[in-house]
Structures are given as C-alpha cells and as structure tokens.
DSSP file (Angstrom, degrees, kcal/mol; ACC not computed):
  #  RESIDUE AA STRUCTURE BP1 BP2  ACC     N-H-->O    O-->H-N    N-H-->O    O-->H-N    TCO  KAPPA ALPHA  PHI   PSI    X-CA   Y-CA   Z-CA
    1    1 A X              0   0    0      0, 0.0     2,-0.3     0, 0.0    17,-0.2   0.000 360.0 360.0 360.0 -75.7  -21.0  -58.3   27.6
    2    2 A X  E     -A   17   0A   0     15,-1.0    15,-2.9     2,-0.0     2,-0.4  -0.929 360.0-149.9-129.7 151.4  -19.5  -57.0   24.3
    3    3 A X  E     -A   16   0A   0     -2,-0.3     2,-0.3    13,-0.2    13,-0.2  -0.952  16.5-178.9-120.6 141.3  -18.5  -53.4   23.2
    4    4 A X  E     -A   15   0A   0     11,-3.3    11,-2.8    -2,-0.4     2,-0.5  -0.962  18.1-148.7-133.5 154.6  -18.6  -52.2   19.7
    5    5 A X  E     -A   14   0A   0     -2,-0.3     2,-0.4     9,-0.2     9,-0.2  -0.994  22.6-177.4-121.7 126.5  -17.7  -48.8   17.9
    6    6 A X  E     -A   13   0A   0      7,-3.4     7,-3.2    -2,-0.5     2,-0.5  -0.929  19.9-158.8-121.8 150.4  -19.7  -47.9   14.9
    7    7 A X  E     +A   12   0A   0     -2,-0.4     2,-0.5     5,-0.2     5,-0.2  -0.966  16.4 179.8-128.5 118.4  -19.5  -45.0   12.5
    8    8 A X  E >  S-A   11   0A   0      3,-2.4     3,-2.5    -2,-0.5    -2,-0.0  -0.969  73.6 -19.2-123.1 117.1  -22.8  -44.5   10.6
    9    9 A X  T 3  S-     0   0    0     -2,-0.5    -1,-0.2     1,-0.3     3,-0.1   0.865 129.8 -52.0  48.9  40.8  -23.0  -41.6    8.1
   10   10 A X  T 3  S+     0   0    0      1,-0.3     2,-0.4    -3,-0.0    -1,-0.3   0.333 112.9 121.0  83.6  -4.0  -19.9  -40.1    9.8
   11   11 A X  E <   -A    8   0A   0     -3,-2.5    -3,-2.4     2,-0.0     2,-0.4  -0.779  57.7-137.5 -93.2 135.5  -21.5  -40.2   13.3
   12   12 A X  E     -A    7   0A   0     -2,-0.4     2,-0.4    -5,-0.2    -5,-0.2  -0.772  21.2-173.1 -99.4 136.6  -19.5  -42.3   15.9
   13   13 A X  E     -A    6   0A   0     -7,-3.2    -7,-3.4    -2,-0.4     2,-0.6  -0.996  16.6-154.8-130.2 130.4  -21.5  -44.7   18.2
   14   14 A X  E     -A    5   0A   0     -2,-0.4    16,-2.5    -9,-0.2     2,-0.5  -0.950  21.3-167.9-101.2 120.8  -20.2  -46.6   21.1
   15   15 A X  E     -AB   4  29A   0    -11,-2.8   -11,-3.3    -2,-0.6     2,-0.5  -0.943  10.5-170.5-118.7 122.1  -22.5  -49.7   21.7
   16   16 A X  E     -AB   3  28A   0     12,-2.7    12,-2.6    -2,-0.5     2,-0.8  -0.969  15.9-146.6-109.2 122.2  -22.4  -51.9   24.7
   17   17 A X  E     +AB   2  27A   0    -15,-2.9   -15,-1.0    -2,-0.5    10,-0.2  -0.832  20.5 179.2 -88.8 113.1  -24.5  -55.1   24.6
   18   18 A X  E     -     0   0A   0      8,-3.0     2,-0.3    -2,-0.8    -1,-0.2   0.891  58.1 -19.4 -84.0 -42.0  -25.6  -55.5   28.2
   19   19 A X  E     - B   0  26A   0      7,-1.2     7,-2.4     2,-0.0     2,-0.4  -0.980  50.4-148.7-161.2 161.5  -27.7  -58.6   28.0
   20   20 A X  E     + B   0  25A   0     -2,-0.3     2,-0.5     5,-0.2     5,-0.2  -0.988  12.2 176.6-137.7 125.0  -29.6  -60.9   25.6
   21   21 A X  E >   - B   0  24A   0      3,-2.7     3,-2.7    -2,-0.4     2,-0.3  -0.976  67.9 -51.8-128.6 121.1  -32.7  -62.9   26.3
   22   22 A X  T 3  S-     0   0    0     -2,-0.5    20,-1.6     1,-0.3    18,-0.1  -0.383 122.5 -19.9  52.8-112.7  -34.1  -64.7   23.4
   23   23 A X  T 3  S+     0   0    0     -2,-0.3    15,-3.2    18,-0.2     2,-0.5   0.204 119.3  91.0-110.3  13.5  -34.5  -62.2   20.7
   24   24 A X  E <   -BC  21  37A   0     -3,-2.7    -3,-2.7    13,-0.2     2,-0.4  -0.952  54.7-171.2-112.3 123.7  -34.4  -59.0   23.0
   25   25 A X  E     -BC  20  36A   0     11,-3.0    11,-2.9    -2,-0.5     2,-0.7  -0.939  18.9-141.4-116.3 134.2  -31.1  -57.4   23.7
   26   26 A X  E     +BC  19  35A   0     -7,-2.4    -8,-3.0    -2,-0.4    -7,-1.2  -0.850  32.8 178.1 -89.6 117.5  -30.4  -54.6   26.1
   27   27 A X  E     -BC  17  34A   0      7,-2.9     7,-3.3    -2,-0.7     2,-0.5  -0.919  25.8-146.4-127.1 150.7  -27.9  -52.2   24.5
   28   28 A X  E     -BC  16  33A   0    -12,-2.6   -12,-2.7    -2,-0.3     2,-0.5  -0.972  14.9-170.7-115.0 121.6  -26.3  -49.0   25.6
   29   29 A X  E >  S-BC  15  32A   0      3,-3.4     3,-2.2    -2,-0.5   -14,-0.2  -0.972  73.5 -27.5-117.7 119.5  -25.6  -46.5   22.8
   30   30 A X  T 3  S-     0   0    0    -16,-2.5    -1,-0.1    -2,-0.5   -15,-0.1   0.816 129.5 -44.7  46.1  39.6  -23.4  -43.5   23.8
   31   31 A X  T 3  S+     0   0    0    -17,-0.3     2,-0.5     1,-0.2    -1,-0.3   0.350 117.5 106.6  94.1  -6.7  -24.7  -43.7   27.4
   32   32 A X  E <   -C   29   0A   0     -3,-2.2    -3,-3.4     2,-0.0     2,-0.3  -0.916  62.4-135.6-113.1 132.7  -28.5  -44.3   26.7
   33   33 A X  E     +C   28   0A   0     -2,-0.5     2,-0.3    -5,-0.2    -5,-0.2  -0.680  25.0 177.6 -92.5 141.3  -30.0  -47.7   27.2
   34   34 A X  E     -C   27   0A   0     -7,-3.3    -7,-2.9    -2,-0.3     2,-0.6  -0.958  28.8-132.4-135.8 151.1  -32.4  -49.3   24.7
   35   35 A X  E     -C   26   0A   0     -2,-0.3     2,-0.4    -9,-0.2    -9,-0.2  -0.937  31.4-166.8 -99.1 124.2  -34.2  -52.6   24.3
   36   36 A X  E     -C   25   0A   0    -11,-2.9   -11,-3.0    -2,-0.6     2,-0.5  -0.933  14.5-144.3-118.6 131.2  -33.7  -53.8   20.8
   37   37 A X  E     -C   24   0A   0     -2,-0.4     2,-0.3   -13,-0.2   -13,-0.2  -0.840  17.5-152.6 -95.7 130.2  -35.7  -56.7   19.2
   38   38 A X        -     0   0    0    -15,-3.2     4,-0.1    -2,-0.5    -2,-0.0  -0.754  19.4-124.0-101.2 146.9  -33.5  -58.8   16.8
   39   39 A X  S    S+     0   0    0     -2,-0.3     2,-0.3     2,-0.1    -1,-0.1   0.806  93.5  32.4 -59.5 -32.0  -35.0  -60.6   13.8
   40   40 A X  S    S-     0   0    0    -17,-0.1     2,-0.3   -18,-0.1    -2,-0.1  -0.869  96.3 -92.6-124.2 161.3  -33.7  -64.0   14.9
   41   41 A X        -     0   0    0     -2,-0.3     2,-0.4     1,-0.1   -18,-0.2  -0.564  40.5-133.5 -72.8 129.8  -33.1  -65.6   18.3
   42   42 A X        -     0   0    0    -20,-1.6     2,-0.5    -2,-0.3   -20,-0.2  -0.726  14.3-136.7 -89.1 128.7  -29.5  -65.1   19.3
   43   43 A X        -     0   0    0     -2,-0.4     2,-0.1     1,-0.0     3,-0.1  -0.758  16.6-134.6 -89.3 123.3  -27.7  -68.3   20.6
   44   44 A X        -     0   0    0     -2,-0.5     2,-0.1     1,-0.1    -1,-0.0  -0.429  36.7 -90.1 -69.3 151.5  -25.7  -67.7   23.8
   45   45 A X        -     0   0    0      1,-0.1    -1,-0.1    -2,-0.1     0, 0.0  -0.423  30.7-155.5 -65.5 135.3  -22.2  -69.2   23.7
   46   46 A X        +     0   0    0     -2,-0.1     2,-0.4    -3,-0.1    -1,-0.1   0.212  47.6 132.9 -99.5  15.9  -22.4  -72.7   25.1
   47   47 A X        -     0   0    0      1,-0.1     2,-0.1     2,-0.0    -2,-0.1  -0.539  56.4-129.2 -65.9 118.8  -18.7  -72.7   26.1
   48   48 A X        -     0   0    0     -2,-0.4     2,-0.7     1,-0.1    -1,-0.1  -0.425  10.4-126.1 -72.9 147.0  -18.5  -74.0   29.7
   49   49 A X        -     0   0    0     -2,-0.1     2,-0.5     2,-0.0    -1,-0.1  -0.853  24.4-143.7 -90.2 118.4  -16.6  -72.1   32.3
   50   50 A X        -     0   0    0     -2,-0.7     2,-0.5     2,-0.0     0, 0.0  -0.715  19.9-179.2 -84.7 121.9  -14.1  -74.4   33.9
   51   51 A X        -     0   0    0     -2,-0.5     2,-0.6     2,-0.0    -2,-0.0  -0.988  11.3-157.1-125.3 121.3  -13.6  -73.8   37.6
   52   52 A X        -     0   0    0     -2,-0.5     3,-0.1     3,-0.0     2,-0.1  -0.838  13.5-134.2-104.7 122.4  -11.1  -75.9   39.3
   53   53 A X        -     0   0    0     -2,-0.6     2,-0.3     1,-0.1     3,-0.0  -0.407  34.9 -98.7 -69.2 146.0  -11.4  -76.4   43.1
   54   54 A X        -     0   0    0      1,-0.1     2,-0.2    -2,-0.1    -1,-0.1  -0.504  44.0-107.3 -67.8 134.3   -8.2  -76.1   45.1
   55   55 A X        -     0   0    0     -2,-0.3     2,-0.4    -3,-0.1    -1,-0.1  -0.469  39.6-173.0 -70.4 127.6   -6.8  -79.5   45.8
   56   56 A X        -     0   0    0     -2,-0.2    54,-0.1    20,-0.1     2,-0.1  -0.979  26.9-115.5-119.5 133.5   -7.1  -80.4   49.4
   57   57 A X        -     0   0    0     -2,-0.4     2,-0.3    54,-0.2    18,-0.2  -0.394  31.7-124.7 -60.9 141.9   -5.6  -83.4   51.0
   58   58 A X        -     0   0    0     16,-0.4    16,-2.6    -2,-0.1     2,-0.5  -0.708  19.7-153.1 -88.5 140.6   -8.2  -86.0   52.3
   59   59 A X  E     -D   73   0B   0     -2,-0.3     2,-0.5    14,-0.2    14,-0.2  -0.954   6.0-164.9-116.2 134.2   -8.0  -87.2   55.9
   60   60 A X  E     -D   72   0B   0     12,-1.2    12,-2.0    -2,-0.5     2,-0.3  -0.972  21.7-128.5-114.2 126.0   -9.3  -90.5   57.0
   61   61 A X        -     0   0    0     -2,-0.5    10,-0.1    10,-0.2     3,-0.1  -0.589  12.6-151.5 -72.3 128.6   -9.8  -91.1   60.7
   62   62 A X  S    S-     0   0    0     -2,-0.3     2,-0.3     1,-0.2    -1,-0.2   0.873  71.0 -16.8 -69.8 -38.2   -8.0  -94.4   61.6
   63   63 A X    >   -     0   0    0      4,-0.1     3,-1.1     1,-0.1    -1,-0.2  -0.981  59.9-111.1-161.1 160.7  -10.4  -95.2   64.4
   64   64 A X  T 3  S+     0   0    0     -2,-0.3    -1,-0.1     1,-0.2    -2,-0.0   0.789 113.9  59.0 -64.0 -28.1  -13.1  -93.7   66.7
   65   65 A X  T 3  S+     0   0    0     -3,-0.0    -1,-0.2     2,-0.0     3,-0.1   0.539  86.7  99.8 -83.8  -6.5  -10.8  -94.0   69.8
   66   66 A X  S <  S-     0   0    0     -3,-1.1    73,-0.0     1,-0.1     2,-0.0  -0.311  86.0 -90.0 -78.4 168.1   -8.1  -91.8   68.2
   67   67 A X    >   -     0   0    0     72,-0.3     3,-1.6     1,-0.1    -1,-0.1  -0.318  35.2-112.5 -75.1 159.4   -7.7  -88.2   69.1
   68   68 A X  T 3  S+     0   0    0      1,-0.3    -1,-0.1    -3,-0.1    -2,-0.1   0.681 114.9  58.8 -68.5 -13.7   -9.5  -85.7   67.0
   69   69 A X  T 3  S+     0   0    0     70,-0.2    -1,-0.3    45,-0.1     2,-0.1   0.632  90.6  90.1 -88.0 -10.7   -6.3  -84.3   65.6
   70   70 A X    <   +     0   0    0     -3,-1.6    69,-0.3    69,-0.4     2,-0.3  -0.360  45.6 116.4 -83.8 163.0   -5.1  -87.7   64.1
   71   71 A X  E     - E   0 138B   0     67,-3.5    67,-3.4   -10,-0.1     2,-0.5  -0.896  58.4 -82.3 163.5 177.7   -5.8  -89.1   60.6
   72   72 A X  E     -DE  60 137B   0    -12,-2.0   -12,-1.2    -2,-0.3     2,-0.6  -0.892  33.3-141.2-106.6 129.7   -4.3  -90.2   57.3
   73   73 A X  E     -DE  59 136B   0     63,-3.4    62,-3.4    -2,-0.5    63,-1.2  -0.783  23.0-159.1 -90.2 126.1   -3.5  -87.6   54.7
   74   74 A X  E     - E   0 134B   0    -16,-2.6   -16,-0.4    -2,-0.6     2,-0.4  -0.634  26.9 -92.9-105.3 161.4   -4.3  -88.9   51.2
   75   75 A X        -     0   0    0     58,-2.3    57,-3.0    55,-0.3    58,-0.1  -0.580  26.1-156.1 -68.2 123.0   -3.0  -87.8   47.8
   76   76 A X  S    S+     0   0    0     -2,-0.4     2,-0.3    55,-0.2    -1,-0.1   0.696  77.1   4.0 -78.5 -13.5   -5.4  -85.2   46.3
   77   77 A X  S    S-     0   0    0     53,-0.2    -1,-0.2    56,-0.1    52,-0.1  -0.975  90.4 -83.1-161.2 158.3   -4.3  -86.1   42.7
   78   78 A X  S    S+     0   0    0     -2,-0.3     2,-0.3    53,-0.1    52,-0.2  -0.394  70.1 104.8 -67.8 146.6   -2.1  -88.6   41.0
   79   79 A X  E     -G  129   0C   0     50,-2.4    50,-3.5    24,-0.1     2,-0.4  -0.983  63.7 -65.7 173.8-164.5    1.6  -87.7   40.8
   80   80 A X  E     -GH 128 102C   0     22,-3.0    22,-3.4    -2,-0.3     2,-0.6  -0.963  39.6-121.1-121.9 134.7    5.1  -88.2   41.9
   81   81 A X  E     + H   0 101C   0     46,-2.6    45,-3.1    -2,-0.4    20,-0.2  -0.586  33.8 173.1 -69.5 114.5    6.4  -87.5   45.4
   82   82 A X  E     +     0   0C   0     18,-2.7     2,-0.3    -2,-0.6    19,-0.2   0.785  63.3   0.1 -93.3 -34.8    9.3  -85.0   44.9
   83   83 A X  E     - H   0 100C   0     17,-1.6    17,-3.0    41,-0.1     2,-0.5  -0.983  52.2-150.9-159.0 142.9   10.1  -84.1   48.6
   84   84 A X  E     - H   0  99C   0     -2,-0.3    15,-0.2    15,-0.2    41,-0.1  -0.982   9.4-170.6-121.0 119.7    8.9  -85.0   52.1
   85   85 A X        +     0   0    0     13,-2.5     2,-0.3    -2,-0.5    14,-0.2   0.499  65.2  50.9 -93.0  -4.8    9.5  -82.2   54.5
   86   86 A X        -     0   0    0     12,-0.7     2,-0.3     4,-0.0     6,-0.0  -0.851  61.8-156.7-126.7 166.7    8.7  -84.1   57.8
   87   87 A X    >   -     0   0    0     -2,-0.3     3,-2.1    31,-0.0    31,-0.3  -0.903  44.5 -68.1-134.8 165.9    9.8  -87.4   59.4
   88   88 A X  T 3  S+     0   0    0     -2,-0.3    31,-0.2     1,-0.3     3,-0.1  -0.289 121.3  27.8 -55.0 132.0    8.1  -89.7   62.0
   89   89 A X  T 3  S+     0   0    0     29,-3.2    -1,-0.3     1,-0.4     2,-0.1   0.157  88.4 128.5 100.4 -16.4    7.9  -88.1   65.3
   90   90 A X    <   -     0   0    0     -3,-2.1    28,-3.2    27,-0.1     2,-0.4  -0.426  57.5-127.6 -70.9 139.2    7.8  -84.5   64.0
   91   91 A X  E     -J  117   0D   0     26,-0.2     2,-0.4    -2,-0.1    26,-0.3  -0.761  27.2-164.3 -88.3 137.8    5.0  -82.2   65.3
   92   92 A X  E     -J  116   0D   0     24,-3.5    24,-2.2    -2,-0.4     2,-0.3  -0.917   6.8-155.2-124.3 151.6    3.0  -80.6   62.6
   93   93 A X    >   -     0   0    0     -2,-0.4     3,-2.1    22,-0.2    19,-0.3  -0.804  41.5 -78.2-116.2 160.4    0.5  -77.6   62.7
   94   94 A X  T 3  S+     0   0    0     -2,-0.3    19,-0.2     1,-0.3     3,-0.1  -0.297 119.0  20.1 -58.6 136.5   -2.3  -76.7   60.4
   95   95 A X  T 3  S+     0   0    0     17,-4.2     2,-0.3     1,-0.3    -1,-0.3   0.402  88.0 140.1  84.9  -4.9   -1.0  -75.1   57.1
   96   96 A X    <   -     0   0    0     -3,-2.1    16,-2.3    16,-0.3     2,-0.4  -0.551  59.5-115.8 -71.2 131.5    2.5  -76.5   57.6
   97   97 A X  E     + I   0 111C   0     -2,-0.3    14,-0.3    14,-0.2     3,-0.1  -0.546  43.3 164.5 -70.6 124.3    4.1  -77.8   54.4
   98   98 A X  E     +     0   0C   0     12,-3.0   -13,-2.5    -2,-0.4   -12,-0.7   0.696  56.6   9.7-109.7 -30.3    4.6  -81.5   54.6
   99   99 A X  E     -HI  84 110C   0     11,-1.5    11,-3.2   -15,-0.2     2,-0.5  -0.996  54.7-136.4-156.0 153.1    5.2  -82.8   51.1
  100  100 A X  E     -HI  83 109C   0    -17,-3.0   -18,-2.7    -2,-0.3   -17,-1.6  -0.979  25.1-172.2-117.2 123.0    5.9  -81.7   47.5
  101  101 A X  E     -HI  81 108C   0      7,-3.0     7,-3.5    -2,-0.5     2,-0.5  -0.955  14.8-147.1-117.4 130.4    4.0  -83.6   44.8
  102  102 A X  E     +HI  80 107C   0    -22,-3.4   -22,-3.0    -2,-0.4     2,-0.4  -0.873  26.1 167.7 -99.6 128.8    4.5  -83.2   41.1
  103  103 A X  E >   - I   0 106C   0      3,-2.5     3,-1.3    -2,-0.5   -24,-0.1  -0.989  67.7  -9.1-139.7 126.8    1.3  -83.6   39.1
  104  104 A X  T 3  S-     0   0    0     -2,-0.4     3,-0.1     1,-0.3    -1,-0.1   0.864 128.8 -56.0  58.4  35.8    0.9  -82.8   35.4
  105  105 A X  T 3  S+     0   0    0      1,-0.2     2,-0.4     0, 0.0    -1,-0.3   0.700 117.9 111.0  66.4  21.4    4.4  -81.1   35.3
  106  106 A X  E <   -I  103   0C   0     -3,-1.3    -3,-2.5     2,-0.0     2,-0.5  -0.977  67.6-128.3-122.7 139.5    3.4  -78.8   38.1
  107  107 A X  E     -I  102   0C   0     -2,-0.4     2,-0.5    -5,-0.2    -5,-0.2  -0.740  24.2-167.9 -87.6 130.0    4.6  -78.8   41.7
  108  108 A X  E     -I  101   0C   0     -7,-3.5    -7,-3.0    -2,-0.5     2,-0.4  -0.973  13.3-142.4-119.0 126.3    2.0  -78.9   44.4
  109  109 A X  E     -I  100   0C   0     -2,-0.5     2,-0.6    -9,-0.2    -9,-0.2  -0.728  11.7-150.1 -84.3 130.5    2.7  -78.3   48.1
  110  110 A X  E     -I   99   0C   0    -11,-3.2   -12,-3.0    -2,-0.4   -11,-1.5  -0.891  16.6-165.4 -96.7 124.2    0.6  -80.5   50.4
  111  111 A X  E     -I   97   0C   0     -2,-0.6     2,-0.3   -14,-0.3   -54,-0.2  -0.740  26.3-102.6-104.3 153.0    0.0  -78.7   53.7
  112  112 A X        -     0   0    0    -16,-2.3   -17,-4.2   -19,-0.3   -16,-0.3  -0.637  22.3-161.6 -76.1 134.6   -1.3  -80.3   56.9
  113  113 A X  S    S+     0   0    0     -2,-0.3     2,-0.3   -19,-0.2   -19,-0.2   0.271  71.7  32.3-100.5  10.7   -4.9  -79.7   57.6
  114  114 A X  S    S-     0   0    0    -21,-0.2     2,-0.2   -18,-0.1   -18,-0.1  -0.988  81.5-105.3-156.4 158.9   -4.7  -80.6   61.3
  115  115 A X        +     0   0    0     -2,-0.3     2,-0.3   -22,-0.1   -22,-0.2  -0.609  63.3  95.7 -83.1 149.5   -2.3  -80.4   64.2
  116  116 A X  E     -J   92   0D   0    -24,-2.2   -24,-3.5    -2,-0.2     2,-0.4  -0.981  68.7 -67.4 163.4-165.3   -0.6  -83.6   65.5
  117  117 A X  E     -J   91   0D   0     -2,-0.3    22,-2.9   -26,-0.3     2,-0.4  -0.950  46.8-109.3-118.8 137.9    2.5  -85.7   65.4
  118  118 A X  E     +F  138   0B   0    -28,-3.2   -29,-3.2    -2,-0.4    20,-0.2  -0.521  35.6 177.4 -69.6 118.7    3.7  -87.6   62.3
  119  119 A X  E     -     0   0B   0     18,-2.8     2,-0.3    -2,-0.4    19,-0.2   0.868  63.6  -6.7 -87.2 -48.6    3.1  -91.3   63.1
  120  120 A X  E     -F  137   0B   0     17,-1.5    17,-3.0   -32,-0.1     2,-0.6  -0.996  51.2-137.9-154.0 145.3    4.3  -92.8   59.8
  121  121 A X  E     -F  136   0B   0     -2,-0.3    15,-0.2    15,-0.2   -33,-0.1  -0.941  20.1-170.0-102.7 121.5    5.4  -91.7   56.3
  122  122 A X        +     0   0    0     13,-2.6     2,-0.3    -2,-0.6    14,-0.2   0.480  64.1  44.4 -92.1  -5.4    3.7  -94.2   54.0
  123  123 A X  S    S-     0   0    0     12,-0.7     2,-0.3     4,-0.0    12,-0.0  -0.828  71.1-135.2-129.3 166.0    5.5  -93.2   50.7
  124  124 A X    >   -     0   0    0     -2,-0.3     3,-1.7   -43,-0.0   -43,-0.2  -0.795  40.6 -80.0-117.7 166.4    9.1  -92.5   49.7
  125  125 A X  T 3  S+     0   0    0     -2,-0.3   -43,-0.2     1,-0.2     3,-0.1  -0.468 119.2  24.9 -63.8 131.6   10.6  -89.8   47.6
  126  126 A X  T 3  S+     0   0    0    -45,-3.1    -1,-0.2     1,-0.3     2,-0.1   0.275  88.1 139.2  93.2  -9.8   10.2  -90.6   43.9
  127  127 A X    <   -     0   0    0     -3,-1.7   -46,-2.6   -46,-0.1     2,-0.5  -0.402  51.4-130.9 -66.2 137.0    7.1  -92.8   44.5
  128  128 A X  E     -G   80   0C   0    -48,-0.2     2,-0.3    -2,-0.1   -48,-0.2  -0.800  30.7-168.9 -84.3 131.6    4.3  -92.5   42.0
  129  129 A X  E     -G   79   0C   0    -50,-3.5   -50,-2.4    -2,-0.5     2,-0.2  -0.920  14.9-139.5-126.4 153.8    1.0  -92.1   43.7
  130  130 A X    >   -     0   0    0     -2,-0.3     3,-2.2   -52,-0.2   -55,-0.3  -0.646  44.5 -78.6-103.0 162.7   -2.6  -92.2   42.7
  131  131 A X  T 3  S+     0   0    0      1,-0.3   -55,-0.2    -2,-0.2    -1,-0.1  -0.401 120.2  19.4 -62.1 133.5   -5.5  -89.9   43.8
  132  132 A X  T 3  S+     0   0    0    -57,-3.0    -1,-0.3     1,-0.3   -56,-0.1   0.264  85.7 140.3  88.9 -11.2   -6.6  -91.2   47.3
  133  133 A X    <   -     0   0    0     -3,-2.2   -58,-2.3   -59,-0.1    -1,-0.3  -0.390  60.1-108.5 -64.9 140.7   -3.4  -93.1   48.1
  134  134 A X  E     +E   74   0B   0    -60,-0.2   -60,-0.3     1,-0.1     3,-0.1  -0.515  43.2 168.0 -69.7 132.2   -2.4  -92.7   51.8
  135  135 A X  E     +     0   0B   0    -62,-3.4   -13,-2.6     1,-0.4   -12,-0.7   0.798  59.4   8.8-108.9 -47.3    0.8  -90.6   52.2
  136  136 A X  E     -EF  73 121B   0    -63,-1.2   -63,-3.4   -15,-0.2     2,-0.5  -0.999  57.5-146.3-143.0 135.5    1.2  -89.7   55.9
  137  137 A X  E     -EF  72 120B   0    -17,-3.0   -18,-2.8    -2,-0.3   -17,-1.5  -0.914  16.6-167.0-106.4 133.1   -0.4  -90.8   59.1
  138  138 A X  E      EF  71 118B   0    -67,-3.4   -67,-3.5    -2,-0.5   -20,-0.2  -0.953 360.0 360.0-117.4 133.4   -0.8  -88.1   61.8
  139  139 A X              0   0    0    -22,-2.9   -69,-0.4    -2,-0.4   -72,-0.3   0.370 360.0 360.0-107.9 360.0   -1.7  -89.0   65.4
C-alpha cells in the first residue's frame, strides 16, 4: 500500500503498510511483519477506480433470414465521422479498419467485427453521430 522511511533516535526504519482492516494494520518494518492496533479506525480512501471498457461497435441483425455474417455496425459513442475506409461492395474481414470517428478530441478507429460485404454506408464524412446511430450495413 504505502511505504515510509522513519528515523527514530538515529535508527532508520523502512515501513511498508501492507493492509488495513478497521483499526488493525499489517506493517512490515525492515523486513519483519507486525500486526499493529491503531487507536482510531482508519478510513480507507473512497476514491473510485475508473475503468473504461474498450469501445466496441454494436451490431444489429437486420433479419433472421440474413446470413450470420451480416448486420448493422452502430456508433459506439457520439462523435464526428472523419474518414470512411470502405465503400459499398467492398469485402471486409474481422478486425479490418472501416471508419475513423472523432470523439472528445480523440480519434477512434472502428473495426469490423465480422466478415461480409459492405451493403450500404449510412453516414457521410463530416456527419455528427450519436451513440447507437447506424453507420454501415454489412451483408
């Protein structure tokens, strides 16, 4: 957790606080572990750890009769279409870069998550899109 260096009466101590539960702390002093009781309950930091999931384009199946490779790729976040790397009729593979989207002043590559042929491009370069808006239809 935390490391401290103390000098007490000229003696140097390296102290690592390993864990804290209520008012009991596990500490390591110069390589030796001790359980230490603290006079008051120590409050753990309540700062949340933010973990952002990697943005994945959503795919909506157009109908039950379509091939398993088809679908509509939707915008994973609001932004502006900077570049479209495919055109109708192009074959795409899983992981192929198909579009560049700017969101919060960052460029985000959108990759195809399935194999197929581009049936339609549903947006134009420069269009503002919202999260969930359809971008490209793959058959």
